[in-house]
LUMNUKOL-292186 format. One record per residue: x, y, z of N, C-alpha, C in turn. Coordinates in steps of 0.2 Angstrom, whole numbers, plus 5000, padded with zeros to 4 digits. Example, Ala and Ser with C-alpha at 12.3 -4.5 7.8 and 13.67 -1.06 7.14 Angstrom:
REM LUMNUKOL-292186
506649725039506249785039506649845039;506449895035506849955036506450005039;
REM end
This chain:
REM LUMNUKOL-292186
471750115227472350115230472550175234;472750165240473050215244473650235241;474050285244474550325242475250285243;475150245250475750205253475750145249;475250105245475050055243475350055236;475450115234475550125225476350085223;476750115228477550075228477650015229;477050005232477249915233477049885226;476349905222476149875218476749905211;477149945210477649965206478049935207;478249915213478849845217478749795213;478049755214477849685210478149695204;477749755201477649755192478349745191;478749785195479549785192479749725192;479649655197479749615200479749555195;479149565191478649505186479149545180;479349615179479549625173480449575172;480649605178481249575180481449495180;480749455181480949395180480949375172;480449415168480349415161480949435158;481449455160482149475159482049545155;481449575155481449645151481649705157;482349715159482649755164482549815162;482349845155482149915153481749925160;481249905158480449905161480349895168;481049835170480849845176481149915181;481749925178482149985180481650045179;481150045175480450105175480150095181;479950045184479450015190479850055195;480350025196480850025202481250115203;481350135198481350215199480950255202;480250235199479450255199479350265206;479450185209479350165214479950245222;480350235220481050265224480550335226;480650375218480050435220479550425223;479050385223478550395228478550375233;479050335235479050285243479150335247;478950315254479050355260479750295266;479350245264479650205269480350165269;480750195273481250155273481550095271;481250045272481349975274481149965267;480649975263480549985257481049985251;481250055255481750115251482350055248;482650035253483249985254483049925248;482549895247482349835242482249885235;482049925234481949955230482649965228;483050015230483650015227484249955225;484149905230484349845229484049815224;483349815220483249765217483449825210;483449865210483549915203484449915203;484849875207485449865207485549795204;485049755205485149705199484949715195;484649755192484349765183485149805181;485349875186485949885182486549835182;486649785185486949725184486649695178;486149675176486149635170486349695165;486149765166486349795158487049825158;487449795163488149795163488249895166;487849905169488049975170488349955177;488849975178489249935185489249975189;489350045188489550105193488750115194;488350115191487850145192487350095199;487850015196487449975201487649975208;488249985206488849995213488550055219;488350105214487950155219487450155223;486750115220486150095222486350025227;486849985226486949935230487050005238;487550035237487750065243487350105246;486550135243486150165247485850105251;485550045247485349985251485649995258;486449995258486449965261486850015269;486950075264486750125271486050125274;485450095272484950075276485050055281;485349975278485449925281486049885281;486449905284486949855284487349815282;486749775287486949695286486449665277;486349705273485749685268486349635264;486249565264486849515261486749545253;485949555251486149535245486249615240;486149665244486449715242487149715243;487249675249488149685249488549645242;488149585242488349545237488249555229;487949595231487849645221488249705222;488349725227489049785226489649755224;489749705228490349655227490549645221;489849625216490049595209490149645204;489749705206489849775202490649795204;490949805208491649835211492049795208;491749735207492349685204492649695196;492049705192491749715185492149795184;492149825189492649895188493149905191;493449825193494349815193494349845201;493949865205494249895211493949805216;494649785217494549725221494649715228;494949755229495149765237494349765240;493849805237493449825240492949795239;492749745233492449705231492649645236;493149625237493449555244493249605248;493149645250492749665257492049645258;491849645252490949655253490649565252;491249535248491049455250491149435256;491849455259491949445265491549435270;490949525271490449525275489949465272;489949465266489349405267489349345267;490049305268490249265270490249255277;490349305281490449295287489649285289;489149335286488549315288488149255286;488349235280488149155277488649125277;488949075283489749065281489448995278;488748965278488648895273488648915265;488548985265488348985256489148965251;488748925249489348895246489748945238;489348985236489349045230489749105235;489649115240490049155243490849155244;490849095246491449055248491949055243;491549035235491949035229492249095227;491749165227491749185226492549245228;492349225234493249245240493649215237;493549155235494249135234494649165227;494049165222494349195216494549275217;494249305221494449375221495149375224;495149305229496049325233496349305228;496249245223496749255218496749305214;496249335212496349395207496949445209;496549455216497149535218497849485220;497849435222498649415221498949435215;498649405209498849415202499149475200;498649545202498649605201499349635204;499549625211500149635216500649615212;500549545209501149515206501449555200;500849575197500949615190501249675191;501049695197501149755196501949765198;502049725204502649715207503149705200;502849645198503449625193503549675187;503049735186503149785181503649835184;503549845190504049885194504549875194;504649805197505349775196505949785186;505349755185505449765177505749815173;505449865177505449925173506349945176;506449945182506849955186507549905182;507549865182508049795180507949825172;507549855168507949865161508149945159;508049975165508350025165509050035168;509449975172509849965175510249945169;509849875165510349885158510449905158;509849965153510050005146510750065150;510850095155510950145156511750125160;511750065160512450045162512950035156;513350055156513750055149514049995146;514249955152514549885151514049845150;513449845149513049785148512949755141;513049695138513449675130512649695126;512749695120512449735114511649715116;511649625115511049585114510549615121;510949595126510449625133510149705132;510449725129510449805130509649825125;509949775118509449775114508649755114;508649695119508249665122507649685127;508249745130507849765136507349825134;507749875126507549925123506949895121;507049855118506149825115505649815119;505849775126505349765131505149835132;505549885134505349945136504649985132;505049975126504349995121503649955121;503849875123503349865122502749885128;503149895135502849905140502549965141;502950015136502650095136501950075133;501750005127501250045125500650015128;500849975133500149945137500049985144;499250005145499150045151499450035156;499649985158499849975164500649985165;500749945159501549975159501750045158;501450085154501450135152501450175160;500950175164500850205172501550195175;501450125176502050105180502850145179;502950145171503450195171503650255172;502950285171502650355174502850375180;502750335183502550335190503350315195;503750285191504450255193504950315190;504750375190505550415185505650395181;505050355176505250325171505550395166;505050455166505350505162505950525161;506050535167506650575169507350515166;507250435168507750395167507750395158;507150385154507150395147507550455145;507450515147507850565146508450555145;508950515150509650495151509750465146;509250405144509250375140509350415131;509150475131509050515126509850545126;510050575131510550605133511250565130;511050485131511750445131511950445124;511850475119512050495112512050425108;511750375111511850315106511250295105;511150295096510350315090509950255095;510350185094509950155096509350175104;509650165108509450185114509150255112;509250305110508850365108508150335105;508150295101507650285097507250235101;507550195106506950155111506750185113;506950255118506850315122506150335120;506450355112505850405109505150375109;505250305104504650245105504250235112;504550235117504250205122503950285125;504250355125503750395123503150385120;503250365115502650385113502150345114;502450285115501950225119501550255124;501850295128501550325134501050355134;501150415127500850455126499950445123;500050405121499350375115498950395119;498250415118497850405120497650445127;498150475128498250485135498350545139;497750615140497850665137498550695144;498250665150498550695156499250695156;499450625152500150595153500450655149;500250645141500550695137500850745137;500250785141500250845144500950845147;500950815152501550815157502250775155;502150755150502850725146503050775143;502550835140502650875133503050915140;502750935145503050995149503750975153;503750915153504450885157504950885152;504950865144505350865142505350935138;505050975137505051035134505051025126;504751085125504651075116505251105115;505551155116506451145113506651095111;506851045118507250995116506950955111;506250935112505850895106506150905099;506050975098506051025092506851005089;507250995094508250995093508250925092;507650875095507950795095507850805085;507150845085506950815078507350845071;507750895072508250925070508950875068;508950815073509550795071509650775064;510250755062510550745056510250635054;509850605059509950535057509050535056;508950495049508350495047507750465055;507950415054507650365060507550405068;507950435070507750465074507350525072;507450555069507050635066506550585066;506350535064505550545061505050505068;505550455072505250425076504950495082;505550555084505250615087504750635084;504650635078504150685073503450635074;503450575076502950525079502750555084;503150575088503050575096502850635097;502950675093502750735094501750735090;501950695084501250695081500750665084;501050625090500550575096500350635100;500750675104500650735108500050795105;500350795099499750835097498850815096;498850735094498250705093497850695100;498350695105498050705112497750775113;498150805112497850885114497250905110;497350875103496750875101496050855102;496250815107495850745108495550715101;496250675099495950635093496050575096;496650565101496850515102496250455105;496350385105496050345107495550355116;495050355115494750385120494750315126;494550325131494650295137495350315143;495350275147495850295151495850365154;495150375157495250445159495550435168;494950405169495050385177495050475180;495750485185495950545186495850595182;495750595176495850645172495450675172;494850695172494150725172494250765178;494650775183494650815188495050885184;495550855179496250895178495750965173;495851015172495651055166496351065163;496351045159497251045154496951105149;497451145147497351215145497851195138;497351165135497951125128497851165123;497451225122497451275117498251315118;498351325124498951345126499651285122;499451235124500051205122500051205114;499551195112499451185104499751235101;499651295104499951365101500551375103;500951345109501751355110501851285106;501851215102501851165099501951205091;501451255089501451285083502051325082;502051365087502651435085503251395086;503551345090503951315088504251295083;503751245080503951215072503951285069;503751345069503751385062504451415065;504651395072505251445073505851395069;505651345067506351285065506251285059;505851325054505851335049506151375047;506551445051506851485047507551475052;507751415055508251425059508851385055;509351425056509951395053510251335055;510151335061510451255066509951195064;509451205060508951145061509251105053;509251065054509351015045508851025043;509150995036508650995030507950945031;508050875036507650835037507150865042;507650915046507350925052506550985049;506851025044506351085042505851015040;506050985037505350925033504850915037;505150905042504850855047504250925049;504450965054504151045055503551035050;503751055044503451075038502850995038;503150925039502450885037501850895042;502350915048501850915056501350985054;501651035053501151085051500551065046;500851045040500251015034499950965038;500050925042499450885044499050895050;499250955054498850975060498551035061;498751075056498451165054497851155050;497951165045497351165038496651105043;496151115041495651095044495651025041;495450965043495450905039494750925036;493950935039493750945034493251005035;493251035028492851115027492051125030;491751055033491151065038491351095044;491951075047491951125052492151185051;491851215055491651295054492551335056;492851295062493451335065493951325062;494151385058494951365055495351415057;495251435065495751485069496451445070;496651385067497451375070497651395060;497251375057497551405049497851485051;497151525055497351605054497951615059;498151565064498651575069499251595065;499151515061500051505057499751565052;499551595049499651635045499951705047;499651725052499751795056500551785059;500551725063501151725065501751665061;501651655056502051605053502251615045;501751645042501851645036502251675030;502451725036503151735032503851705032;503751655038504351595040504151545034;503651525033503651475027503751515021;503751565018503851595011504551605011;504951605019505751605018505851565016;505751495018505951425016505751435007;505251445006504951444998505551474994;505651534996506151584994506751584993;507051524998507851504996507951494991;508651524990509051494983509751464984;509551404982510251344985510951384982;510851424978511351454976511751494980;511551524984511651574989512151554993;512551584995512951575003512651565008;512051615010511651605016511051575014;511251525011510551455011510451425016;509651435019509651365024509751335022;509851265026509951195026509351155021;509251135017508651105015508851035012;508250995011508350925006507850944998;507850894995507650904989506850914987;506550894995505750904995505650965000;506051015002505851045009505451115004;505551124997505151194995504751174992;504551104991503851084987503551074994;503751025000503351035004502851105007;503551155008503351205010502851245007;502851225001502351264994501751234996;501751174997501051124997500751145004;501051175010500851215016500451285014;500751305008500551355008500051385002;499651315001499251294996498651275000;498751245004498151235010498251265012;498451315018498251365022497751405016;498051425010497651465006496951445005;496951375003496151345003496051365011;496151325015495851335023495451405024;495651475019495251535021494451535021;494151565022493251555022493151625019;493551665019493351735016493651785014;493451825009493851885005494451915009;494351945014494551985021495251945023;494951865021495451835025495951825018;495851805014496251785008496451865005;496351925008496951975007497251995010;497151985016497651975020498151935018;498151865018498651825016498951845010;498751885004499051904998499351995003;499052005006499752045008500452045009;500351995014500951985017501451945013;501051915005501551875002501851924997;501551994996501852054993502452084997;502452085003502852125005503652055007;503452005005504051965006504451974998;505151974997505451974992505051934985;504851944981504351924979504551864974;504951874969505151844964505351774968;505951774971506151714974505451664975;505051704978504551664981504251614977;504051674970503851634963503851574961;504651574963505151514959504951444962;504851464969504651404975503951394972;503451424973502851424973502651384967;502951394963502751354955503151304957;503351284960503651204959503251164963;502651194964502151164970501651154968;500951164972500251114968500051164963;499651164958499551184952499151254954;498551254958498151294959498351364961;498951334966499051414970499851434964;500051414960500451434955500051484951;499451444948499051474943498851534945;498651544952498251594956498951654956;499551634956499951664957500151714950;500151674945500451684938499951734935;499351734939498551764937498751834940;498951844945499251904948499551954944;499352014945499452074941500252094939;500452084934501252114934501852044935;501352014939502051934940502451914933;501951894928502351894921502851924919;502551994919503152054917503652064920;503652034926504052044932504652014930;504251934930504851864927505451914921;504751914917505151914909505651984910;505252014914505952104914506652074919;506452044924507152014930507551974924;507151924920507751904913508251934912;508152004907508352044907508952084910;508952064918509352094921510052094921;510252134924511052134924511252084930;510952094934511252034941511151974938;511651934941511551864937511051814942;511051844949510551794951509851804951;509651874949509051894946508851834941;509351834936509351834929509151734933;509351714936509551634936508851634940;508651654946507851654949507351664942;507351724939507151724934506851674929;507451654926507451584921507151534924;507251514933506951454935506251474935;506051524938505351544936504951534932;505351524926504851544918504851474916;505451414919505351354919504751324922;504751344928504051294932503351354930;503451394927502751444924502651394917;503051354915502951354908502351284909;502451264915502151174916501251194915;501251254919500751274919500351314913;500051244908500051284901499651324899;499251344903498751414900499451484902;499851474904500251544905500851534900;500851484896501351444891501451494888;500851504882500851574878501151624878;500951644885501151724886501851714885;502151654889502951644891503251634883;502851594878503151554872503251614869;502751684868502951744865503351794868;503551794873503851844877504651794880;504351744882505151724886505651694881;505551664876505851634869506551674870;506151724866506751774864507251784868;506951824874507451814881507751734884;507651694882508051644886508351614880;508251654873508951634868509451674869;509151734870509851784874510251774878;509851734883510251734890510651684888;510251624885510951564883511251574879;511151634874511951634870512351694872;512051734879512751784881512951764887;512551754891512651714898513551694898;513851714903514351674904514451604909;513951614914513651574920513251494917;513751474918513451394916512751374917;513051404926512151394928511651414925;511751464923511151514921510751484912;511551464909511451424903511151384903;511351334906510851264906510251264909;509951314912509251324912508851344909;509251394905509051454899508851384894;509251344894509351294889508551234890;508551224898508151174898507351214897;507351284899506751324898506451314892;507051324885506751324880506651254877;506751194879506651134878505951124880;505851134886505251124889504651154886;504851234884504451244879504251254872;504651224870504851164863504251124864;504251074869503851014871503251034871;503251094876502651114878501851104872;502151114865501651104860501451024859;501850974862501650924863501950874857;502450894854502650864848503250864847;503650804845504350814842504350894837;503950874834503750914826503750984829;503651024836503551084839504151104841;504351034842505351064845505751064839;505551034834506151044830505951114827;505351134825505151194821505551224825;505351244833505451284836506451294839;506551234838507451254839507651244832;507351244826507551274821508151234821;508051154818508651104819509351124824;509151134830509851154832509751104839;509151054838509051024843509550964846;509850954840510650904841511050934846;510951004844511651044847511551054854;510851084855510651104861510750994866;510650964863510950904865511550894868;511850894863512750894864512850934871;512650984871512851024875512550994883;512150984881511550944887512050894891;512250834884512650794887513250824889;513650874888514250894890514250924896;513850944900513450954904513450904911;513150854910513050804914513550764914;514150754909514650734910515250774914;515150854916515550874919515650874927;515850844929515850814937516150874944;516150944938516550984941516051044943;515451024940514851054941514251014945;514051074949513551044955512950974951;512950944958512350894956511650934953;511450974956510951014954510651044949;511251094946511551094940511451054933;511850994938511750934932511150924930;510750914938510050874936509750924930;509850974928509451014924509650994916;510150974916510450934910509850864908;509950844914509450784912508850784912;508550844913507850874913508050894905;508550934904508350954896508350894892;508650844894508650784890508050734888;507750744896507050704895506650744889;506750814885506350844881506650844877;507250824875507650824869507650764865;507450714870507650644868506950624863;506450674862505750664859505950664853;506550694850506850684843507350634842;507050604838507250534836508350534834;508350564831509150594829509350614834;509250644841509350654850509650594851;509050544852509150484856509550444852;509450434846510150394843510850414846;510950474846511550494849511850484855;511350504859511250504866511450434866;511250374864511350314865512150284866;512350304860513050304857513750344861;513250364866513750434869513750394877;514050344878514150304883514350344890;514950384891514850424896514350454897;514050494893513450514896513050494899;512850414897512450374901512650354907;513050334905513350314914513350384917;513350424917513250484921512650484922;512150494920511450504918511350444924;511650364923511250324928511750334934;512150374935512350384944512050434946;511850484941511450534945510850494947;510450454943510050424944509850374951;510250374953510650334959510550384965;510750454964510750504968509950514971;509450474971508750474973508650544975;508350554969507850644970507250634966;506750674966505850654965506250674957;506450744955506450764947506950724944;507350704946507950664943507650604941;507550554945506950494942506650514935;506250544938505850564933506050584926;506550614927506850644919507250584918;507750554922508050484919507550434914;506950414917506350384917506050394912;505950484910505750504902506050474897;506850514898507350504893507450424891;507250394896507250294894506750294890;506050314893505550294889505450324881;505850374880505950384875506650384870;507250334872507550314869507350224867;506750204871506750154870505850134866;505750184865505150204860504750174864;504550164869504050134875503350174877;503450244872502850294875502250274871;501550274872501050264870500850304861;500950274856500850314850500450314847;500050374845499550384844499550364835;498950324834498850294829498550354822;498850364816498650424813498050404809;497450424808497050394806497050434797;497250384790497250414783496750474782;496150474785495650514782495950604784;496150594790496350654793496950674792;497450634789498050644787498150694779;497550644775497250704771497050764771;496450754776496450824777496950864779;497450854784497950904784498250914780;498450874774498850904770498250954767;497650944765497451004761497451064764;497451064772497251124772497951144775;498551104771499251134773499651144780;499251094782499751084790500151024789;500551014795501050994794501050904797;501050854794500950804796501550764800;501450744805502150714808502150654804;502750634803502950574799503450544802;503150444801503950444808504450424804;504850444809505450454808505850404807;506350384801506750314799507050294807;507350354811507650304816507150294822;506350274821506050244825505850184824;506050174818505850114816506350044821;505849984820505949934824506749934825;507049894820507549884823508149944823;508050014823508550054827508250054835;507650034839507450024844507949974847;507849934844508149864845509049874847;509249884843510049934842510049984848;509550014850509550084858509450054862;509049984861509049954870509649894870;509849864867510749844865511149884869;510949944867511849984867511550014876;510750014877510650034884510749984889;510849914886511049874892511849874892;512049894888513049874889513149924890;512649974891512850064898512650044904;512549964906512349984913511449984916;511050014909510650024913510149994918;510149924919509949854921510149884929;510649894932510749924939510549984940;510350014935510250084936509550084936;509150054933508450044936508150004940;508549954941508349924948508549954954;508949994953508950064960508650104961;508250114953507750184955507150144958;506850064956506650044959506250034966;507050034969507250034975507150104978;507050164978507150224979506350234985;506450264989506050284993505250324991;504550294994504150314990504050384990;504550424993504250504993504650524983;505150484984505250514978505150484972;505050404974504750374964503950384967;503750434962503250444961502750384958;502150384958501650324954501750354946;502150404944502250424938502750394934;503350404941503950364940503750304938;503650274942503550194943503250164936;502750224933502550194927502950194922;503350254921503750244914504250214914;504550194920505050124924504750074919;504050054922503650004920503749974910;503550064909503550044900504250024899;504750054902505450034898505549964900;505349934905505349874906505149814899;504349844899504049814897504149814888;504749864886504749874880505149814877;505549784879505849734877505949674881;505749644884505949604891506349534889;506349514881506849484878507649484881;507649564882508449554883508449564891;508149594893508149594900507849554906;507649484904507449464907507649434916;508349404914508649374921508549424925;508649494926508849544929507949584931;507849574926507049644928506449584933;506449544934505949514939505949554945;506549544949506449594956506149664955;506449694950506249774948505449794947;505249724944504549714938504049724944;504349654948503749634955503349704959;504049744962503549794965503249844961;503449834955502949894949502349854949;502349794949501649784948500949794951;501349784958500849774964500649854964;501049924964500849974967500950034961;500650094960500650134955500150154952;500150184944499650194942499350134937;498650124937498450074932498650044925;498850084922499450074916500050044916;500350084922500950064925501249994928;500649974932500449914933500549854930;499849864925499749834919500349824914;500849854912501549854908501649794912;502049824918502349774923502249724924;501649704923501249634926501349584919;501249624913501349604907501949584905;502449624907503149604907503349544911;503149544918503149464921502949424918;502349434913502149364911502349344904;502749394901503349374896503849334898;504149354904504649324905504449244908;503949244912503549194914503349134909;503349164902503249124898503349094895;504149114894504649084890505249064894;505349074900505949054904505849004910;506448974911506348944916506148974923;505548944927505649014932505848984939;506348954938507048944945507348984941;507549014937508149054937507949124936;507349144932506949204932506949234939;506549184942506149194950506449154953;507049164954507149114960507049124967;506949064972506749064978505949054980;506049104984505149124985505049194981;505249224977505349264973504449254967;504949184966504149154960503449154965;503449154971502749164973502449234971;502949274973502549344972502249364966;502449324960502449324950501949324951;501349264955500749264954500349304953;500049324959499649374957499749414952;500349464950500249514944500049474940;500049404937499949354931499249374932;498949354936498249324937497949384936;497949444937497949514937497549534931;498049514925498049484919497349444915;497049414918496649374916496249424917;495949454913495549504915495149534907;494549524907494149534900494249604897;494549654901494949734900495449724897;495849674899496449674896496549624888;497049654885497149624878497249564877;496949534870497249464869497849424872;498249454871498949444871499249444879;499049494881499149494888498849424891;498149414891497949364893498449304891;498549274883498649234883499549234886;499749284885500549264889500449254898;499949294901500049264907499549184909;499349174903499049094903499549044903;500149064898500849034898501049014905;501249084906501749104911501349054919;500649054919500349014924500348934922;500348914916500448844915501148824916;501648864914502448864916502448844923;502148914929502148894936501848824936;501148824934500848754938501248674938;501748694932502048624932502648614936;502648674940503448664944503248644951;502648644953502648624960501848624963;501848594969501048584969501048674977;501648654979501748724982501348784977;501448804969501348844968500648824964;500248784963499848744960499248784965;499548774972498948814978499148874978;499748924977499449004978499249024972;498848984965498649014960497748984962;497948954963496948934968496948974972;497348994977497349054982496949114978;497549124975497449184971496949194967;496149154967495749154965495749134958;496249114953496349104946495749064943;495649014946495248964944494748984939;494149024942493649054937493749074931;494349114931494549154926494749114921;495249064922495649004920494948964916;494648944918493948924916493448954910;493449034912493149074907493549074900;494249054901494549064895494449004891;494448934894494348874892493648894886;493248934888492748924884492748984878;493349004879493549064874493349034866;492949084863493249074855493849054853;494349104856494849104853495349024854;495649014847495848944848496448954852;497048984851497749004857497349004864;497149054865496649074870496449014875;495948974871495548914874496148844876;496548854872497148804871497648804877;497848884877498248904884497848884890;497148894891496948894897496748814899;496748774895496648704895497248674898;497848704893498448674895498548684904;498348744906498448774913498148724916;497448704914497048674919497348604919;497748564915497948504915498448504921;498948554921499348564926499048564934;498448584933498148624940497848554943;497448514939497248454940497648404948;498148414947498548384950498348384956;498248464958498148484966497548444968;497748434973496848414978496548474978;496548524978496048574982495848584972;496248564968495548584963495348514961;495448444962495048424962494548374964;494548434972494148444977493448464972;493748524968493248574966492748544961;493148484958492848444952492448374955;492548394960491948324963491348354965;491648424969491148454970490348444967;489748464972489148444967488748524964;488548514959488248564956488848614950;489348584948489748644944489848584937;489848644934490048614925490848574923;491148594930491848594926491848534923;491648464926491948414923491648394915;490948404915490748414909491048464902;491248524904491748564900492548534898;492648494905493348454901493248404895;492648374899492448304895492248324886;491848394885491848434878492448424875;492748464879493648484877493748434873;493848354876494148304874493848304865;493348314866492948294858493048364854;493448394854493648474851493848454845;494048484838494348474834495048504834;495248544839495848564840496448514842;496648504839497248444842497548464849;497748524849498148524856497748554860;496948574860496548574865496348504867;496448464862496248384865496848354869;497348354869497848324873497948364878;497748434882497748464886497148434891;496548424887496048424890495848354892;496048284888496148224889496848204894;497248254894497648244900497348274906;496948314907496648334914496348294913;495748264908495348184911495648154915;496248104910496548064914496848084920;497048124922497348154929496648144933;495948174931495648174937495348114939;495048044934494848004933495547944937;495947974937496447924941496547964947;496548004950496548024956495848024961;495248014956494448024961494147964957;493847924961493547894958492747894957;492647944961492047964961491748004953;492348044950492448064944492248014938;492547954939492447904935491547904933;491447894940490447874940490247944936;490348004937490148064936490348094930;490948074927490948074921490448044914;490247994916489547974912488847994912;488948044919488148094918488248134916;488848174916488848244914488648264906;488748234902488448234894488248164892;487748164885487548114885488148064880;488448114876489148104871489948074873;489648064881490448034884490747994879;490347924879490547864877490747874868;490547904867490747934859491247964859;491248024863491948064863492548014867;492547974871492847924871493347874869;492547864865493047814859493447834853;493147914853493547944848494347974849;494547944854494947994861495447914858;495047854860495447804859495747774852;495147794850495747784841496047844838;496147894840496447944836497047944834;497147984829497847964823498347994830;498148064832498848064836498948054844;499648004843499847934847499647984855;499848034854499748064863499148084866;498648084862497748104860497548034864;497847964860497647924858497847884867;498347894867498647864875498347884880;498047954882497747974886497147964887;496647934879496047914879496147854883;496547794883496447734883496647744891;497147774893497047784902496547804902;496047854902495547874904495147814902;494747764899494647704897494747654902;495447654905495847614912495547634918;495547694919495247744925494547704927;494247704920493447694922493247624922;493747584919493547514920493847474928;494347524929494647484935494147514939;493747574941493447604948492947584948;492547524945491947504946491747444940;491547364942491347344938490647334934;490147384937489647384932489647444927;490347484927490447544923490847504917;491447464919491647414915491147374910;490547344913490147304911489947354905;489647414906489347454902489947454895;490447474897491047504892491047434888;491047364891491247314887490847294883;489947314886489447314879489347354875;490047404874489847464869490347444862;490447484859491047474852491547464857;491847504861492647504866492647444866;492347394866492847324868493247314860;492847324856493347294849494047364848;493547434851494347474849494847444853;494747424858495147394863495547354861;495347284858495347254855495847254849;495647294846496047304838496547324840;496747374846497247404848497647354853;497447324858497847284860498247244856;497947204852498047154847498747154842;498747244842499247254837499947224840;500347214834501147204836501447254840;501747204843502447274847502747324843;502547384845503147434841503447484846;503947504845504447544851503647634851;503847644846503447704846502647704848;502247644847501647644849501647614856;502247564860502147514864501647554871;501847604870501647634877500747634876;500447644871499947634869499547574869;499947524866499647454866499547424871;500047444878500047424885499447414887;499247504887498747524890497947504888;498047474882497647424880497647364883;498047334883498147264885497947274892;498247314895497847324904497047324907;496847364900496147364901495847314901;495947264892495747194892495747144900;496347164901496547104908496047104913;496047194914495547194920494847174918;494647174913494047144909493947074911;494447054910494646974911494646964917;494947004923494746984929494246984933;493747024930493047054931492546974926;493046954925492646894920491946924916;492246974914491747004908491946974900;492346964899492946934894492946864895;493246814890493446764890494346794890;494646754891495446744890495546744883;495846784879496046774871495946714867;496546664872496446604866495846574868;495346584872494946544873494246574867;494446634867493946664863493846644856;
REM end
């Protein structure tokens, strides 16, 4: 073949592949032909054909470009024009697609396809214009309503919400942006009206999401200084919304937004590094500015925490962390080293220093080599060292431990305790307390610090220092882990120390931060049984503690919950193994014996006292605290308290228990679920869980039907579900939806009598539900067989429940009547035993099952009449009327009447 015929062959080959829908291979053939071909007319055909392949592969930009090349060679190539029109339409360029379609229709006016395409495109263009104009006018209208101070509140709120929604859609965001919207949003922010500010900031967030160019433009237009200033306002919602806006912008600059919508952007080379550095510098400035609120400082720290250290250590670049350490480590250290007692302290929240401490730890972990770490430590040591120690020790464990391991730090802390300056003492004592949590160092402190703390406690006139020294003593005493350690350590003075703590607690003239230490002291001291007994008797102290608990602060919540767990004895007690006790006595070790005041009657008495003092509303209030304050550990402690004796606090405990059963530590969730089960098992659900709340309790109960839980938890959960399933069909449906049926069936097989009985009673209530009945009717399951066999059990309570379930099932579903006779060969014998049972309740249910079987089908009735069942029915039916047995006698008579209707037996008089 000659060189010129080769491209033609390739074209033919491509056509064959195209016909066979192998577009990939067709594409290759056409591409090769285009490279080799010299003939202009053929070239147009090849491009046009390749465009068809690209259309099929949905690569519309390439299809449009190939079609254009064919049109360049031959302007009236109708196939190429039509293909380009299709591609352009898919690319959203409707105007150009319309022009191409118009040309096709002019060249072939009779072609229906072209006419239809024109009509469709015309309509789409109209629609697009309408939307564009309506968004333009909508945007204008919304701003008019929002900026007009006289428009009514509802109208304003609606417009604000519409604006937020519009900002989240690409078309809407672009329109707002093009229509001078950023300037108008800025005007809304300047109105000082919180609702409007929020709407404006949220709209801006929507507009920035995933669009680098727009985000950069908005950042520059608003100015990073203004953004930081808005983030510092003392309004939680606004400050959070602004923080989210800045995060969205940062995500875009880091290219972590969703891709897409680039279009025009490709041409812009945005200098994102410079912008990111500017944002980082401003956030670092916020940390040390007097003008920034505590909340604003927290937001800045959170943004740094989230965006600076690498997410993934595989990513080699840690330049952002290095930049922050070089430009801002001193600023972060300054925040950590603040002393709230000093007049020049920056505004802080409860969490500021902790968050800063976390940031320090993250930055340290993000370093890659020793020189980087040495530089980090060097900057540390240049700062006022001890202040920072106290701050860091509150934070993450590792950094605190590294710090305490540094040469001379511990010695310096101990030395400063003996300083003449009160502020040094204050800081040093706090640092010692925090250090004692990092246990490996506690031995050093116990040997050196204890005497010092005792000295300080006795000598100082400053209450703030005195109370901290006391807590230090308590904490070190319990570091041994037992109240014995504490007693031995305090040499019988625990009650004296506790009394002093209670005094501080009740003294409202002392600031909250100092009283907070008193609660922490009590949380250690109440490990001693005498102390908890005295404390519970002291109603003013309890009330003061509950009031503090409502002040929502992480450490207070934890300390209050710990003290309550101690007072209610709801901690896990270690079983003492007798052999070990003997061994300990032999080796002259101290064996802790149970304190008489830890016996049950004392605990019950303490719980009653707590109730009287209002523990109820305090715990309910604590559960509602923000998740940043209510940690999983605190939740577990609260769940333990509520679980210890729900008999006393059931009416109000439910609302507090439900959230605790859903999230937190595993132990906490189980304790809370079990407490709910105890309430559900013994009380009227309508009173204990009014309204919709009852539906939220189902899931925690079902979570206890688990072989890993203990028998009591299984049993009380089953009782609770039985109680619920007897209430309403909506509740039965909820139990089915929570996938409880398989678990309940498992317990019906249980060897344990009480569990089997509880599960069977629960199922007896559930079979009223249509969906549950369907499951019995379905093929290939043993559910019905299980119930029939349980009717033959010796355990009367199980029989009552199983026979009840069977009576309901056979009454509701005819299919189950015939199915019952097939599931086991013992069915008839079991039925006869039920109908002759001594227990009237069982007998009545048996006769109802017999009646259901007889009514369902004449053949089945015949089978029963031919068995001994007829004698049983006759014997029961012929008995004298008797008020106690009447309901049983009547059912037997109904069975006989039904058989007479079938003419299977003759009326009695003729017999």
